[in-house]
C-alpha positions, -999 to +999 in steps of 0.1 A: -438-287-573-472-277-583-491-249-564-529-253-566-534-221-546-507-194-541-507-172-512-503-135-518-466-122-511-462-104-479-450-070-486-427-055-463-450-033-442-440+004-440-426+003-404-414+038-404-448+054-394-454+023-370-420+026-354-423+065-350-459+062-334-445+034-311-414+054-303-438+085-293-458+061-271-426+048-254-412+081-248-446+095-233-446+065-209-410+072-197-416+108-194-451+110-178-456+075-163-491+067-150-505+099-165-495+086-198-514+053-192-544+070-183-542+093-214-539+063-236-569+045-218-591+074-224-579+077-259-582+037-269-603+022-246-630+050-235-625+047-199-601+057-170-592+035-139-581+052-107-556+024-106-543+003-131-537-028-106-565-051-106-579-057-070-589-089-053-623-077-053-621-077-090-608-110-095-638-124-071-662-104-093-648-120-123-653-157-108-690-149-099-694-141-137-683-175-148-704-208-145-689-237-127-681-256-158-662-224-172-639-226-141-636-262-142-626-262-177-597-234-170-585-255-143-584-288-161-564-270-189-542-257-162-534-289-149-522-304-179-500-272-189-486-272-152-477-311-155-456-305-186-442-277-175-429-294-143-418-322-166-397-300-186-383-282-155-368-316-145-348-318-177-328-286-171-305-294-144-273-278-128-238-287-135-211-292-109-174-301-106-167-308-142-129-307-145-111-303-179-080-306-164-067-314-128-076-289-104-101-268-126-137-271-115-164-258-137-200-257-135-235-239-142-263-230-121-300-228-132-313-194-121-350-180-126-352-144-139-365-125-109-396-108-125-416-109-156-447-096-173-471-118-191-490-099-217-523-115-226-539-100-258-578-089-257-584-077-294-610-099-314-612-126-287-605-126-251-575-150-253-576-164-214-559-195-228-528-175-232-529-164-196-524-200-186-497-207-214-475-177-199-479-176-163-479-213-155-445-217-170-430-186-156-443-199-120-430-233-125-397-220-134-397-202-101-399-165-110-405-147-079-425-117-094-451-129-120-473-099-133-498-100-159-516-075-180-544-073-206-564-048-223-597-037-210-630-042-228-637-011-244-657+013-222-656-009-190-623-004-176-623-042-169-604-071-181-626-099-195-635-120-165-624-154-180-592-139-187-590-127-150-601-160-138-573-177-158-545-152-145-557-161-109-557-199-116-525-197-130-510-181-098-500-147-110-488-122-084-499-090-099-525-081-126-528-047-143-556-036-165-534-021-194-524-032-229-510-020-261-474-004-269-480+016-236-481-015-215-449-027-229-434+007-222-446+006-184-433-030-177-398-020-194-392+013-177-417+015-148-441+040-137-453+053-104-475+021-101-459-004-123-424-015-110-403-027-142-397-063-149-367-082-163-386-100-191-418-097-210-434-126-229-464-129-248-481-122-283-500-089-294-509-068-323-484-049-345-481-022-318-471-045-290-448-063-314-431-032-323-429-019-287-413-053-278-389-049-307-379-014-294-377-022-258-355-051-263-323-049-242-339-026-216-360-057-208-360-094-221-383-107-246-394-140-258-394-132-296-411-109-320-443-127-330-461-124-362-495-135-375-505-171-366-495-200-391-502-236-396-487-262-422-502-297-429-482-321-447-509-348-461-504-378-481-540-383-490-547-408-463-564-383-442-600-365-443-601-334-462-627-319-439-606-322-410-574-307-424-598-278-436-612-273-400-575-269-389-567-246-416-596-223-408-590-227-369-560-207-376-573-183-404-600-169-380-572-155-357-570-124-379-568-117-415-531-120-417-530-157-406-517-182-428-529-217-434-508-242-460-511-277-471-483-294-488-497-329-501-484-355-523-520-362-537-533-336-558-568-348-555-567-346-519-555-309-522-583-299-543-607-318-518-591-298-490-600-266-509-636-274-516-640-284-480-628-253-469-653-234-492-680-257-476-669-249-439-666-212-445-705-213-451-712-225-417-684-209-399-692-180-373-659-163-379-658-165-416-655-128-422-621-131-408-613-166-419-623-161-455-602-130-460-571-149-444-576-179-465-583-162-497-551-139-491-526-161-475-540-197-479-518-220-499-519-254-514-488-271-527-484-304-543-451-320-542-435-353-558-430-371-525-428-367-487-390-361-488-397-328-510-425-318-485-400-323-455-375-300-475-402-275-480-414-275-445-378-268-430-374-240-454-409-225-444-403-230-407-441-227-397-454-219-363-477-251-362-470-283-381-494-311-386-485-346-399-515-360-416-499-390-431-500-428-428-464-431-410-456-398-394-429-413-374-408-418-406-407-380-412-402-367-377-362-373-379-360-349-408-380-322-396-360-294-379-380-263-384-412-258-366-426-242-335-450-271-322-455-306-340-489-322-341-485-359-350-513-378-369-549-369-376-562-375-342-539-347-328-554-316-336-535-282-331-563-267-315-557-292-287-523-276-281-539-243-283-559-251-251-555-280-230-534-309-240-504-293-219-476-279-246-475-242-251-490-223-277-470-192-276-447-200-307-424-185-331-438-174-365-424-159-397-396-184-401-381-177-363-385-215-357-353-218-377-335-204-344-357-207-315-388-230-301-417-215-283-422-202-246-416-228-223-403-231-187-368-227-199-375-193-214-376-180-179-343-196-167-306-187-170-278-208-173-250-193-155-216-207-154-191-207-126-153-219-120-129-223-093-093-237-093-065-249-071-032-233-067-015-258-089-042-255-116-038-217-115+001-221-120-006-245-149-031-224-168-016-187-160+012-190-186-012-204-214-035-174-208-005-149-206+006-160-240-028-160-254-037-125-241-004-110-252-009-125-287-045-104-290-025-071-275-044-073-243-016-065-219-040-060-189-053-095-194-018-108-195-009-089-163-040-105-147-025-139-154+011-131-148+008-115-113-010-145-099+016-169-113+045-147-100+029-140-066+025-178-057+058-190-069 
């Protein structure tokens, strides 16, 4: 393996101060409710709302600020996302009356969580696409109460109008103009105006991420997300400019994002690096993208595609692109990635917005143990069982012996009493 461009090692961020600051915010929201939220709105957003809840009139005003084409585009993307979510939902089925031995009947039900909050970031860019990606799977899963929140545009007290329209198109039930760690605390523990939810999903900055980490247990979460990542496997048969564009599409997210190429062709790797530099000269978001690429961009040359697959499985990237002549030959060996983009025609950005798969994906090697947000994120598989008197008498002695061996006498008695009472 040869490294043409090495990424800077991510140092372990000093989380002690971050953890302390977020804990203070959570404690303040738990203790002071809506007043704490208004305090943070004044402090961080230079505004104060009478109510955090977004009214129907505000949503109508948001639509009026969009062009017909913008609304049509949101609806087209929503249609694809919903179609795929519905297809995924059909793959998750209940199980009834499975019998491991005569008279014992086992099964499971698929039950949606009752409520969730979809956190839609504001930050550098209004990520209205995230509203579609979170709300639509939740609604498709059958979540009874789907809420959403997003930071306001500073000084206005209002959520970006395109984000509001996207939330509405996705079918959200409640919208709140609040963001940051304080929003996570509010939806975890509740305030006077905001009823707590069972699950919080969605990406955010490091304060949001730390708040999700600290509130986990009180509330369910999707996962703890870090900076965006893309990794491209390339055999040199593709177009360097296209690979460069895909790397920069992720790099522009923030200065901590990571773009990586693993290639079997050293000349191609160098050509990609040169293309990145040319495209940065024209890119409007070059200030962020350049810093990200210079700090965390990486280009690695490997001896063959088998080595590339092994390296990718070790890295477990959020987005994985296969820019090779025969991508199908690699797929069965790949096991650690958030979402896979097969062939040069399939840009990662298509999945970011409109093709139908979800863009809320695991980062920082979390793809080793979880996939991204999908309709199943909002579903619980809950088991059940029943048995006949004969089956009970057959299994009770076995359970009695097993419980006795573990020293759990109450467990043994619960089995024995049924056996003896029905002889």
